[in-house]
KEPA-436213 format. One line per 2 residues: their letters; for each residue x, y, z of N, C-alpha, C, O, CB. Coordinates in nm, 3 decimals, decimal comma, padded with zeros to 5 digits. Last residue first. Glycine has a CB too. Layout:
BEGIN
a) X:Y:Z:X:Y:Z:X:Y:Z:X:Y:Z:X:Y:Z  ... $
***
This chain:
BEGIN
ln) 04,981:03,727:-01,539:04,986:03,719:-01,393:04,934:03,585:-01,345:04,930:03,559:-01,225:04,905:03,834:-01,330  05,170:03,614:-01,826:05,050:03,667:-01,763:05,063:03,653:-01,612:05,147:03,577:-01,563:04,922:03,595:-01,814 $
dp) 05,397:03,501:-01,920:05,329:03,594:-02,010:05,199:03,649:-01,953:05,126:03,721:-02,020:05,300:03,525:-02,141  05,729:03,453:-01,788:05,583:03,437:-01,776:05,513:03,540:-01,864:05,562:03,652:-01,881:05,537:03,453:-01,628 $
ly) 06,001:03,359:-02,002:05,937:03,460:-01,916:05,787:03,435:-01,906:05,724:03,399:-02,006:05,964:03,602:-01,972  06,125:03,174:-02,174:06,070:03,128:-02,046:06,005:03,235:-01,959:05,958:03,202:-01,850:06,177:03,064:-01,969 $
yk) 06,251:03,256:-02,416:06,163:03,139:-02,415:06,085:03,114:-02,285:05,986:03,040:-02,287:06,244:03,020:-02,443  06,413:03,486:-02,404:06,348:03,449:-02,531:06,236:03,347:-02,513:06,137:03,350:-02,586:06,451:03,394:-02,627 $
ym) 06,505:03,488:-02,140:06,431:03,603:-02,193:06,352:03,564:-02,318:06,237:03,606:-02,334:06,527:03,717:-02,226  06,647:03,249:-02,117:06,532:03,275:-02,031:06,443:03,382:-02,093:06,321:03,368:-02,099:06,578:03,318:-01,890 $
el) 06,856:03,294:-02,299:06,762:03,184:-02,319:06,633:03,208:-02,242:06,523:03,190:-02,295:06,825:03,050:-02,276  06,971:03,515:-02,169:06,926:03,527:-02,307:06,827:03,416:-02,341:06,726:03,441:-02,407:07,046:03,522:-02,403 $
td) 07,044:03,430:-01,908:06,940:03,532:-01,928:06,886:03,533:-02,070:06,766:03,549:-02,090:06,996:03,669:-01,894  07,092:03,133:-01,772:07,127:03,204:-01,896:07,016:03,303:-01,928:06,907:03,263:-01,969:07,148:03,103:-02,016 $
th) 06,993:03,001:-01,560:07,131:03,048:-01,548:07,178:03,123:-01,672:07,291:03,172:-01,677:07,224:02,931:-01,520  06,681:02,976:-01,377:06,762:02,982:-01,499:06,901:03,040:-01,474:06,923:03,117:-01,380:06,690:03,064:-01,604 $
ek) 06,534:02,989:-01,147:06,543:02,859:-01,214:06,636:02,858:-01,334:06,668:02,752:-01,387:06,407:02,817:-01,258  06,519:03,247:-01,055:06,592:03,150:-00,973:06,616:03,017:-01,046:06,707:02,942:-01,011:06,515:03,124:-00,844 $
lv) 06,365:03,372:-01,249:06,502:03,419:-01,225:06,584:03,315:-01,149:06,703:03,298:-01,175:06,501:03,551:-01,146  06,127:03,235:-01,221:06,199:03,225:-01,349:06,343:03,272:-01,333:06,434:03,218:-01,396:06,127:03,307:-01,459 $
si) 06,051:03,307:-00,959:06,084:03,168:-00,993:06,166:03,158:-01,120:06,263:03,083:-01,127:05,957:03,084:-01,007  05,992:03,577:-00,988:06,105:03,536:-00,905:06,148:03,394:-00,938:06,268:03,365:-00,945:06,069:03,547:-00,755 $
tk) 05,769:03,567:-01,152:05,886:03,644:-01,197:06,010:03,605:-01,116:06,121:03,601:-01,170:05,860:03,796:-01,183  05,587:03,418:-01,006:05,635:03,365:-01,134:05,763:03,437:-01,178:05,854:03,375:-01,233:05,527:03,379:-01,243 $
pn) 05,528:03,586:-00,786:05,608:03,464:-00,767:05,663:03,405:-00,897:05,773:03,350:-00,899:05,526:03,359:-00,697  05,571:03,934:-00,813:05,495:03,819:-00,858:05,580:03,693:-00,848:05,694:03,692:-00,895:05,444:03,839:-01,003 $
pk) 05,690:04,096:-00,515:05,704:04,062:-00,657:05,620:03,939:-00,691:05,601:03,851:-00,608:05,852:04,038:-00,692  05,442:04,240:-00,294:05,557:04,153:-00,319:05,570:04,129:-00,469:05,472:04,141:-00,542:05,543:04,017:-00,242 $
ty) 05,227:04,407:-00,306:05,323:04,427:-00,197:05,452:04,349:-00,218:05,557:04,386:-00,167:05,260:04,388:-00,064  05,118:04,556:-00,615:05,138:04,441:-00,527:05,244:04,470:-00,421:05,338:04,547:-00,444:05,177:04,318:-00,610 $
ii) 04,879:04,741:-00,743:05,014:04,760:-00,690:05,035:04,653:-00,584:04,977:04,659:-00,476:05,035:04,907:-00,631  04,679:04,678:-01,031:04,711:04,647:-00,891:04,857:04,679:-00,860:04,947:04,649:-00,938:04,682:04,498:-00,860 $
pf) 04,621:04,715:-01,301:04,614:04,830:-01,211:04,662:04,804:-01,068:04,684:04,899:-00,993:04,474:04,879:-01,206  04,800:04,619:-01,591:04,732:04,572:-01,470:04,736:04,682:-01,363:04,842:04,738:-01,337:04,799:04,440:-01,416 $
dk) 04,753:04,647:-01,923:04,808:04,724:-01,811:04,732:04,678:-01,687:04,611:04,697:-01,680:04,796:04,881:-01,834  04,826:04,439:-02,205:04,742:04,477:-02,091:04,823:04,554:-01,988:04,942:04,531:-01,968:04,680:04,352:-02,026 $
ed) 04,786:04,358:-02,555:04,870:04,397:-02,441:04,780:04,449:-02,330:04,670:04,498:-02,357:04,976:04,504:-02,482  04,650:04,298:-02,786:04,624:04,218:-02,666:04,727:04,241:-02,555:04,751:04,154:-02,473:04,621:04,070:-02,702 $
fk) 04,684:04,485:-02,976:04,769:04,366:-02,987:04,758:04,277:-02,863:04,843:04,192:-02,838:04,915:04,407:-03,009  04,525:04,685:-02,890:04,485:04,618:-03,015:04,569:04,493:-03,041:04,530:04,406:-03,118:04,498:04,715:-03,134 $
eq) 04,658:04,791:-02,672:04,548:04,697:-02,647:04,505:04,623:-02,774:04,455:04,511:-02,766:04,428:04,772:-02,588  04,962:04,855:-02,602:04,885:04,852:-02,726:04,775:04,746:-02,714:04,796:04,628:-02,743:04,977:04,822:-02,849 $
vp) 05,111:05,067:-02,379:05,036:04,942:-02,389:04,945:04,950:-02,511:04,861:05,039:-02,523:04,952:04,915:-02,259  05,435:05,197:-02,425:05,292:05,219:-02,432:05,221:05,084:-02,450:05,266:04,999:-02,525:05,256:05,315:-02,549 $
ft) 05,709:05,155:-02,204:05,635:05,100:-02,317:05,489:05,142:-02,314:05,423:05,126:-02,211:05,645:04,948:-02,318  05,816:05,316:-01,996:05,901:05,264:-02,102:05,822:05,225:-02,225:05,860:05,257:-02,338:05,979:05,145:-02,052 $
li) 05,629:05,616:-01,907:05,677:05,480:-01,887:05,755:05,432:-02,010:05,759:05,499:-02,113:05,559:05,386:-01,859  05,543:05,867:-01,762:05,630:05,855:-01,880:05,700:05,721:-01,865:05,814:05,712:-01,818:05,734:05,976:-01,891 $
eq) 05,243:05,998:-01,634:05,331:05,882:-01,648:05,413:05,890:-01,776:05,359:05,915:-01,884:05,250:05,751:-01,645  05,246:06,321:-01,506:05,196:06,235:-01,612:05,294:06,119:-01,628:05,415:06,140:-01,635:05,179:06,313:-01,748 $
di) 05,352:06,408:-01,254:05,229:06,463:-01,311:05,165:06,370:-01,413:05,046:06,342:-01,407:05,257:06,598:-01,376  05,591:06,312:-01,181:05,486:06,303:-01,080:05,352:06,352:-01,135:05,249:06,338:-01,069:05,524:06,383:-00,956 $
sf) 05,838:06,119:-01,336:05,736:06,221:-01,354:05,628:06,202:-01,249:05,579:06,091:-01,228:05,675:06,216:-01,496  06,128:06,011:-01,473:06,063:06,035:-01,344:05,963:06,147:-01,364:06,000:06,258:-01,403:06,168:06,071:-01,232 $
ea) 06,086:05,833:-01,787:06,132:05,944:-01,705:06,065:05,942:-01,568:05,960:05,879:-01,550:06,106:06,078:-01,775  06,189:05,634:-02,064:06,109:05,648:-01,942:06,170:05,757:-01,854:06,292:05,771:-01,848:06,099:05,513:-01,865 $
qv) 06,225:05,583:-02,371:06,265:05,695:-02,286:06,169:05,710:-02,169:06,076:05,792:-02,175:06,271:05,826:-02,368  06,329:05,428:-02,658:06,272:05,400:-02,526:06,319:05,507:-02,429:06,440:05,522:-02,407:06,312:05,256:-02,476 $
gp) 06,471:05,492:-02,884:06,329:05,466:-02,898:06,256:05,437:-02,768:06,134:05,422:-02,768:06,309:05,353:-02,989  06,768:05,364:-02,752:06,705:05,435:-02,864:06,560:05,394:-02,883:06,529:05,276:-02,896:06,783:05,409:-02,993 $
kn) 06,693:05,327:-02,401:06,772:05,292:-02,518:06,709:05,367:-02,635:06,604:05,428:-02,617:06,777:05,135:-02,542  06,670:05,305:-02,040:06,641:05,366:-02,169:06,736:05,316:-02,276:06,846:05,269:-02,247:06,648:05,518:-02,158 $
gr) 06,535:05,087:-01,804:06,655:05,136:-01,870:06,623:05,187:-02,009:06,556:05,119:-02,087:06,762:05,027:-01,877  06,337:05,019:-01,616:06,392:04,917:-01,706:06,524:04,959:-01,768:06,616:04,878:-01,782:06,293:04,886:-01,817 $
ad) 06,198:05,158:-01,425:06,343:05,173:-01,427:06,411:05,072:-01,519:06,529:05,042:-01,501:06,398:05,160:-01,287  05,917:05,324:-01,408:05,969:05,209:-01,483:06,119:05,229:-01,505:06,162:05,306:-01,591:05,896:05,192:-01,619 $
lr) 05,673:05,404:-01,168:05,805:05,433:-01,224:05,858:05,307:-01,291:05,846:05,197:-01,237:05,904:05,484:-01,114  05,362:05,545:-01,079:05,437:05,431:-01,130:05,568:05,479:-01,193:05,572:05,582:-01,261:05,354:05,351:-01,232 $
iw) 05,238:05,675:-00,766:05,280:05,694:-00,905:05,351:05,566:-00,949:05,396:05,487:-00,865:05,375:05,820:-00,920  04,980:05,739:-00,529:05,076:05,647:-00,590:05,113:05,696:-00,730:05,030:05,751:-00,802:05,018:05,504:-00,597 $
rn) 04,951:06,021:-00,302:04,907:05,931:-00,408:05,022:05,844:-00,458:05,140:05,870:-00,433:04,847:06,011:-00,525  05,022:06,249:-00,152:04,914:06,161:-00,106:04,859:06,074:-00,220:04,738:06,055:-00,233:04,801:06,243:-00,046 $
ls) 05,238:06,400:-00,188:05,134:06,413:-00,291:05,007:06,335:-00,253:04,901:06,353:-00,313:05,187:06,364:-00,426  05,386:06,327:00,029:05,367:06,470:00,006:05,261:06,497:-00,101:05,201:06,604:-00,103:05,499:06,535:-00,034 $
kl) 05,404:06,051:00,004:05,316:06,107:00,107:05,287:06,254:00,081:05,176:06,300:00,107:05,380:06,092:00,246  05,394:05,854:-00,264:05,459:05,978:-00,219:05,364:06,048:-00,122:05,258:06,098:-00,161:05,495:06,071:-00,340 $
fv) 05,446:05,524:-00,338:05,355:05,617:-00,272:05,433:05,737:-00,219:05,526:05,722:-00,140:05,279:05,547:-00,157  05,498:05,360:-00,643:05,563:05,431:-00,532:05,463:05,530:-00,472:05,402:05,609:-00,544:05,692:05,506:-00,580 $
gn) 05,532:05,066:-00,825:05,438:05,166:-00,775:05,497:05,227:-00,650:05,542:05,155:-00,560:05,298:05,104:-00,747  05,749:04,964:-01,091:05,723:04,987:-00,949:05,612:05,089:-00,928:05,600:05,186:-01,003:05,849:05,034:-00,878 $
la) 05,731:04,688:-01,325:05,769:04,824:-01,287:05,728:04,845:-01,142:05,678:04,753:-01,078:05,702:04,932:-01,382  05,775:04,419:-01,552:05,762:04,469:-01,414:05,806:04,614:-01,404:05,904:04,656:-01,465:05,844:04,382:-01,318 $
hl) 05,592:04,239:-01,790:05,692:04,343:-01,768:05,668:04,401:-01,629:05,554:04,430:-01,593:05,686:04,455:-01,879  05,541:03,917:-01,918:05,511:04,015:-01,813:05,626:04,112:-01,803:05,742:04,074:-01,807:05,485:03,945:-01,676 $
sy) 05,524:03,871:-02,274:05,587:03,850:-02,144:05,528:03,950:-02,045:05,474:04,054:-02,083:05,742:03,865:-02,152  05,451:03,690:-02,580:05,428:03,796:-02,482:05,508:03,767:-02,355:05,554:03,655:-02,332:05,277:03,808:-02,450 $
gk) 05,534:03,619:-02,932:05,502:03,591:-02,793:05,490:03,715:-02,705:05,515:03,827:-02,749:05,604:03,501:-02,735  05,558:03,655:-03,194:05,683:03,626:-03,123:05,661:03,610:-02,973:05,755:03,591:-02,896:05,784:03,737:-03,149 $
dp) 05,314:03,733:-03,287:05,352:03,594:-03,311:05,482:03,556:-03,241:05,513:03,437:-03,229:05,366:03,569:-03,459  05,296:04,011:-03,235:05,231:03,915:-03,145:05,279:03,771:-03,164:05,283:03,694:-03,068:05,083:03,920:-03,164 $
td) 05,615:04,182:-03,267:05,490:04,132:-03,325:05,430:04,025:-03,234:05,503:03,956:-03,163:05,513:04,075:-03,467  05,849:04,255:-03,138:05,774:04,358:-03,209:05,644:04,312:-03,272:05,569:04,394:-03,326:05,859:04,416:-03,315 $
fl) 05,871:04,093:-02,833:05,950:04,166:-02,933:05,857:04,262:-03,009:05,792:04,344:-02,945:06,022:04,068:-03,031  05,673:04,043:-02,647:05,812:04,023:-02,611:05,905:04,098:-02,706:06,004:04,157:-02,664:05,847:03,875:-02,610 $
ml) 05,405:04,256:-02,574:05,470:04,172:-02,674:05,619:04,162:-02,639:05,682:04,262:-02,605:05,450:04,229:-02,818  05,308:04,256:-02,226:05,355:04,320:-02,348:05,404:04,217:-02,448:05,441:04,105:-02,412:05,466:04,420:-02,316 $
rq) 05,139:04,332:-01,948:05,158:04,220:-02,041:05,188:04,281:-02,177:05,104:04,349:-02,236:05,030:04,124:-02,047  05,274:04,484:-01,657:05,211:04,497:-01,787:05,233:04,366:-01,863:05,334:04,299:-01,844:05,267:04,619:-01,866 $
yc) 05,258:04,551:-01,303:05,289:04,467:-01,420:05,210:04,509:-01,543:05,099:04,561:-01,536:05,260:04,321:-01,388  05,421:04,655:-01,000:05,315:04,664:-01,099:05,358:04,587:-01,223:05,476:04,562:-01,246:05,282:04,813:-01,133 $
fg) 05,491:04,662:-00,657:05,524:04,605:-00,788:05,401:04,608:-00,878:05,292:04,568:-00,837:05,577:04,460:-00,774  05,579:04,926:-00,424:05,525:04,796:-00,462:05,562:04,760:-00,605:05,651:04,820:-00,665:05,374:04,794:-00,446 $
tp) 05,682:05,115:-00,151:05,709:05,079:-00,290:05,657:04,938:-00,317:05,687:04,844:-00,244:05,860:05,088:-00,322  05,698:05,386:00,070:05,627:05,264:00,031:05,641:05,236:-00,119:05,614:05,323:-00,202:05,478:05,275:00,068 $
ig) 05,992:05,486:00,203:05,900:05,524:00,095:05,829:05,398:00,047:05,893:05,310:-00,011:05,977:05,594:-00,023  06,196:05,447:00,382:06,060:05,463:00,435:05,960:05,508:00,331:05,854:05,562:00,365:06,061:05,560:00,547 $
qs) 06,432:05,388:00,269:06,412:05,528:00,306:06,271:05,554:00,359:06,231:05,669:00,377:06,439:05,617:00,187  06,409:05,128:00,196:06,509:05,160:00,299:06,492:05,302:00,350:06,533:05,334:00,462:06,651:05,142:00,243 $
rl) 06,234:05,147:-00,016:06,184:05,097:00,113:06,281:05,129:00,226:06,240:05,155:00,339:06,159:04,946:00,106  06,415:05,235:-00,213:06,310:05,324:-00,164:06,252:05,277:-00,031:06,225:05,359:00,057:06,199:05,335:-00,267 $
la) 06,590:05,015:-00,246:06,642:05,148:-00,218:06,535:05,238:-00,157:06,561:05,309:-00,060:06,698:05,212:-00,346  06,407:04,805:-00,302:06,495:04,799:-00,186:06,546:04,937:-00,148:06,547:04,973:-00,030:06,613:04,705:-00,213 $
al) 06,287:04,890:-00,541:06,205:04,872:-00,420:06,292:04,872:-00,295:06,255:04,931:-00,194:06,124:04,742:-00,428  06,509:04,879:-00,708:06,446:05,008:-00,682:06,358:05,000:-00,557:06,356:05,093:-00,477:06,362:05,053:-00,803 $
ln) 06,557:04,599:-00,699:06,656:04,694:-00,648:06,592:04,829:-00,618:06,618:04,888:-00,513:06,770:04,711:-00,747  06,325:04,495:-00,818:06,362:04,455:-00,681:06,460:04,555:-00,620:06,447:04,591:-00,503:06,424:04,313:-00,681 $
ak) 06,342:04,603:-01,071:06,232:04,646:-00,984:06,259:04,608:-00,839:06,220:04,681:-00,747:06,099:04,584:-01,031  06,557:04,457:-01,168:06,575:04,601:-01,145:06,464:04,657:-01,056:06,487:04,747:-00,976:06,578:04,676:-01,279 $
ay) 06,435:04,206:-01,193:06,546:04,225:-01,098:06,566:04,373:-01,066:06,589:04,410:-00,951:06,676:04,166:-01,155  06,248:04,253:-01,392:06,206:04,196:-01,263:06,311:04,225:-01,156:06,278:04,263:-01,044:06,182:04,044:-01,275 $
ci) 06,401:04,348:-01,610:06,310:04,439:-01,540:06,267:04,385:-01,404:06,252:04,462:-01,309:06,188:04,465:-01,625  06,729:04,199:-01,557:06,613:04,232:-01,640:06,515:04,312:-01,553:06,544:04,340:-01,437:06,545:04,102:-01,698 $
ge) 07,053:04,343:-01,471:06,937:04,258:-01,444:06,828:04,289:-01,545:06,833:04,392:-01,612:06,886:04,279:-01,300  07,354:04,476:-01,321:07,271:04,436:-01,433:07,154:04,350:-01,386:07,157:04,293:-01,277:07,353:04,361:-01,538 $
ky) 07,555:04,506:-01,128:07,511:04,622:-01,206:07,434:04,583:-01,332:07,447:04,647:-01,437:07,630:04,706:-01,243  07,638:04,326:-00,945:07,675:04,299:-01,085:07,635:04,411:-01,180:07,675:04,413:-01,296:07,612:04,170:-01,131 $
fl) 07,539:04,454:-00,712:07,678:04,407:-00,719:07,724:04,390:-00,864:07,833:04,433:-00,902:07,693:04,274:-00,644  07,267:04,503:-00,770:07,359:04,614:-00,743:07,504:04,571:-00,761:07,583:04,645:-00,819:07,337:04,668:-00,602 $
ve) 07,176:04,244:-00,799:07,157:04,339:-00,909:07,254:04,455:-00,893:07,315:04,500:-00,990:07,010:04,390:-00,913  07,231:04,145:-00,546:07,299:04,088:-00,664:07,292:04,186:-00,781:07,390:04,206:-00,853:07,235:03,953:-00,704 $
sa) 07,055:04,295:-00,388:07,200:04,306:-00,365:07,281:04,250:-00,481:07,388:04,302:-00,513:07,238:04,233:-00,236  06,804:04,211:-00,485:06,847:04,350:-00,502:06,998:04,364:-00,487:07,062:04,436:-00,563:06,776:04,440:-00,402 $
kc) 06,810:03,894:-00,651:06,807:03,975:-00,529:06,859:04,116:-00,557:06,946:04,137:-00,642:06,892:03,908:-00,418  06,880:03,838:-00,935:06,745:03,839:-00,879:06,736:03,929:-00,756:06,663:04,029:-00,756:06,702:03,696:-00,842 $
tv) 07,043:03,784:-01,251:07,042:03,837:-01,115:06,897:03,843:-01,067:06,804:03,850:-01,147:07,108:03,979:-01,109  07,218:03,596:-01,481:07,086:03,616:-01,422:07,104:03,670:-01,280:07,173:03,609:-01,199:07,003:03,483:-01,421 $
rt) 07,420:03,658:-01,764:07,410:03,652:-01,618:07,268:03,679:-01,571:07,204:03,774:-01,616:07,506:03,752:-01,553  07,450:03,697:-02,032:07,382:03,574:-01,991:07,358:03,568:-01,840:07,284:03,482:-01,793:07,463:03,454:-02,034 $
sq) 07,389:04,001:-02,203:07,458:03,928:-02,098:07,379:03,804:-02,061:07,256:03,806:-02,059:07,480:04,018:-01,974  07,318:04,206:-02,385:07,333:04,066:-02,428:07,420:03,986:-02,331:07,512:03,914:-02,371:07,394:04,061:-02,569 $
id) 07,246:04,449:-02,306:07,391:04,428:-02,317:07,423:04,284:-02,357:07,540:04,245:-02,363:07,461:04,462:-02,184  06,971:04,418:-02,309:07,032:04,525:-02,389:07,181:04,504:-02,408:07,236:04,536:-02,514:07,007:04,660:-02,323 $
ws) 06,931:04,214:-02,124:06,905:04,187:-02,266:06,974:04,292:-02,354:07,028:04,260:-02,460:06,754:04,185:-02,295  06,994:04,340:-01,881:07,076:04,229:-01,930:07,055:04,200:-02,078:07,149:04,166:-02,149:07,047:04,104:-01,849 $
hs) 07,024:04,680:-01,839:06,927:04,573:-01,866:07,000:04,460:-01,937:07,062:04,482:-02,041:06,805:04,625:-01,951  07,250:04,806:-01,591:07,219:04,770:-01,730:07,106:04,668:-01,735:07,094:04,581:-01,649:07,343:04,715:-01,800 $
ie) 07,227:05,067:-01,381:07,212:04,921:-01,381:07,167:04,880:-01,522:07,058:04,917:-01,565:07,108:04,872:-01,272  07,224:05,335:-01,425:07,351:05,276:-01,382:07,346:05,123:-01,375:07,450:05,058:-01,365:07,390:05,331:-01,247 $
dr) 06,964:05,414:-01,504:07,081:05,451:-01,584:07,208:05,376:-01,551:07,292:05,354:-01,638:07,107:05,596:-01,570  06,768:05,308:-01,328:06,744:05,317:-01,473:06,875:05,328:-01,552:06,894:05,260:-01,652:06,655:05,438:-01,505 $
vf) 06,886:05,341:-01,078:06,856:05,206:-01,126:06,835:05,207:-01,278:06,880:05,116:-01,348:06,730:05,150:-01,055  06,913:05,626:-01,077:07,028:05,538:-01,055:07,001:05,400:-01,113:07,082:05,347:-01,188:07,061:05,528:-00,905 $
ef) 06,654:05,713:-01,111:06,751:05,741:-01,217:06,876:05,657:-01,200:06,940:05,621:-01,299:06,787:05,890:-01,217  06,537:05,617:-00,868:06,488:05,575:-00,999:06,594:05,595:-01,106:06,620:05,503:-01,185:06,361:05,651:-01,035 $
ai) 06,686:05,759:-00,675:06,688:05,613:-00,678:06,645:05,561:-00,815:06,708:05,471:-00,871:06,598:05,554:-00,569  06,617:06,025:-00,742:06,758:05,981:-00,740:06,767:05,829:-00,752:06,846:05,777:-00,831:06,827:06,028:-00,611 $
ka) 06,338:06,021:-00,708:06,396:06,052:-00,839:06,541:06,003:-00,848:06,582:05,948:-00,950:06,389:06,204:-00,867  06,316:05,963:-00,435:06,255:05,874:-00,533:06,315:05,896:-00,672:06,340:05,800:-00,745:06,102:05,895:-00,537 $
ke) 06,448:06,186:-00,324:06,501:06,051:-00,304:06,445:05,954:-00,408:06,519:05,871:-00,462:06,469:06,002:-00,163  06,272:06,391:-00,404:06,412:06,391:-00,449:06,473:06,252:-00,436:06,543:06,206:-00,526:06,495:06,493:-00,368 $
ie) 06,047:06,311:-00,262:06,042:06,316:-00,409:06,182:06,317:-00,466:06,210:06,249:-00,565:05,964:06,441:-00,458  06,132:06,338:00,001:06,100:06,204:-00,049:06,094:06,203:-00,202:06,133:06,104:-00,264:05,966:06,155:00,009 $
sq) 06,418:06,564:00,009:06,276:06,533:00,024:06,250:06,392:-00,029:06,335:06,333:-00,095:06,187:06,637:-00,052  06,730:06,567:00,183:06,651:06,541:00,061:06,504:06,516:00,095:06,472:06,453:00,196:06,709:06,422:-00,016 $
ge) 06,879:06,583:00,412:06,821:06,707:00,359:06,732:06,687:00,238:06,666:06,781:00,194:06,929:06,802:00,324  06,991:06,336:00,468:06,871:06,379:00,542:06,804:06,501:00,483:06,684:06,521:00,502:06,908:06,407:00,684 $
hf) 07,073:06,162:00,161:07,108:06,231:00,286:06,982:06,294:00,344:06,879:06,303:00,277:07,219:06,340:00,263  07,173:05,900:-00,070:07,074:05,975:00,007:07,138:06,051:00,124:07,240:06,010:00,178:06,967:05,882:00,058 $
le) 07,383:05,766:-00,204:07,274:05,830:-00,279:07,194:05,931:-00,198:07,152:06,034:-00,250:07,182:05,726:-00,332  07,563:05,660:-00,020:07,612:05,742:-00,130:07,501:05,825:-00,195:07,523:05,939:-00,236:07,679:05,655:-00,235 $
ni) 07,404:05,512:00,149:07,481:05,623:00,206:07,537:05,715:00,099:07,558:05,834:00,123:07,594:05,569:00,292  07,311:05,323:-00,037:07,216:05,413:00,029:07,289:05,536:00,084:07,243:05,649:00,068:07,141:05,339:00,143 $
kk) 07,547:05,184:-00,085:07,488:05,267:-00,192:07,388:05,365:-00,135:07,380:05,480:-00,180:07,421:05,179:-00,298  07,576:05,056:00,163:07,682:05,146:00,113:07,625:05,239:00,005:07,653:05,359:00,006:07,802:05,063:00,055 $
qi) 07,344:04,900:00,170:07,365:05,004:00,271:07,471:05,105:00,226:07,457:05,225:00,250:07,405:04,941:00,405  07,399:04,725:-00,038:07,290:04,822:-00,053:07,304:04,934:00,049:07,279:05,051:00,017:07,154:04,753:-00,038 $
fp) 07,614:04,583:00,064:07,626:04,650:-00,066:07,521:04,760:-00,080:07,550:04,870:-00,126:07,611:04,549:-00,181  07,507:04,475:00,310:07,612:04,578:00,310:07,628:04,651:00,177:07,652:04,772:00,177:07,742:04,515:00,346 $
hs) 07,150:04,449:00,331:07,276:04,395:00,281:07,381:04,505:00,274:07,349:04,618:00,237:07,256:04,330:00,142  06,907:04,554:00,389:07,006:04,553:00,498:07,142:04,502:00,452:07,240:04,512:00,526:06,957:04,467:00,613 $
fd) 06,747:04,512:00,167:06,812:04,643:00,181:06,905:04,653:00,301:06,976:04,752:00,314:06,707:04,750:00,192  06,655:04,294:-00,020:06,742:04,279:00,098:06,820:04,408:00,125:06,942:04,414:00,110:06,840:04,162:00,078 $
iv) 06,439:04,161:-00,160:06,446:04,306:-00,138:06,527:04,325:-00,010:06,474:04,367:00,094:06,301:04,373:-00,127  06,431:03,892:-00,156:06,484:03,954:-00,279:06,489:04,106:-00,270:06,538:04,172:-00,361:06,401:03,913:-00,399 $
dl) 06,333:03,852:00,107:06,453:03,782:00,061:06,514:03,849:-00,060:06,637:03,863:-00,068:06,421:03,637:00,029  06,230:04,181:00,223:06,206:04,045:00,177:06,337:03,982:00,134:06,439:04,050:00,124:06,104:04,043:00,061 $
ee) 06,109:04,425:00,438:06,229:04,367:00,378:06,201:04,221:00,346:06,154:04,146:00,431:06,353:04,381:00,473  05,828:04,638:00,377:05,886:04,516:00,433:06,015:04,475:00,360:06,027:04,489:00,239:05,785:04,402:00,427 $
ly) 05,678:04,837:00,285:05,810:04,875:00,341:05,888:04,754:00,389:06,001:04,767:00,436:05,792:04,974:00,456  05,428:04,767:00,225:05,510:04,815:00,114:05,648:04,863:00,159:05,724:04,921:00,081:05,438:04,926:00,042 $
dm) 05,312:04,713:00,462:05,331:04,600:00,370:05,419:04,637:00,252:05,477:04,550:00,186:05,196:04,550:00,320  05,277:04,962:00,570:05,388:04,881:00,621:05,416:04,760:00,531:05,528:04,712:00,524:05,358:04,833:00,764 $
fn) 05,042:05,057:00,464:05,168:05,099:00,402:05,287:05,016:00,449:05,386:05,003:00,378:05,193:05,245:00,430  04,762:04,882:00,405:04,862:04,901:00,510:04,996:04,934:00,445:05,057:04,850:00,380:04,874:04,774:00,600 $
as) 04,595:04,809:00,210:04,576:04,945:00,262:04,680:04,980:00,367:04,686:05,093:00,414:04,435:04,961:00,320  04,716:04,628:-00,073:04,698:04,640:00,071:04,679:04,786:00,110:04,739:04,876:00,050:04,819:04,579:00,146 $
ep) 04,716:04,673:-00,345:04,675:04,541:-00,297:04,643:04,545:-00,148:04,554:04,475:-00,101:04,784:04,437:-00,325  04,599:04,979:-00,479:04,691:04,909:-00,388:04,634:04,774:-00,345:04,516:04,764:-00,311:04,720:04,995:-00,265 $
il) 04,542:05,059:-00,801:04,472:04,999:-00,688:04,572:04,926:-00,599:04,625:04,822:-00,638:04,362:04,902:-00,738  04,520:05,341:-01,016:04,604:05,240:-00,952:04,536:05,190:-00,825:04,478:05,269:-00,750:04,744:05,297:-00,919 $
em) 04,330:05,405:-01,298:04,337:05,421:-01,152:04,419:05,305:-01,093:04,390:05,188:-01,117:04,193:05,425:-01,089  04,454:05,540:-01,599:04,417:05,420:-01,524:04,432:05,445:-01,374:04,533:05,498:-01,328:04,504:05,299:-01,567 $
***
């Protein structure tokens, strides 16, 4: 699938937003731990991706009720659903001058269509050294789920099954989808939110 940037201006993918608050002291401290000047942009992208994938728990996987949204909250509590984790990865990479946007898939929420659908968030990252965008999915691995950092072939969390009306959206957005942020801000119980209230389309 050809990825389509929403904006031709890379600065739009470096902007600090309310939920991508990379100036926050928590994030600045982590930035200093993760990155140094000798690293290439690809090394930085891989380090940031693997940190968010492996060190930040997916709230559903750990059956936590806590809802996080802002990148700094996700880092502080070390948990979040995919929307929140995508905010943190964007914050870490944007802080390093690596253009990072938001991509979406429409997936079955569980294992069959009758149980409903939800939007799944991942990140689009522009690597100047390759002169192209790649997608990274830092949702978090678990048995049967193995997303990896790859610059050659996408190794994402979930294969899109078009026969079940799942969809892969090609646009790389400059900001998180408003529906995904609203649902995080409107709920206080992740498990209830996850089962019943996640948006199912863009």
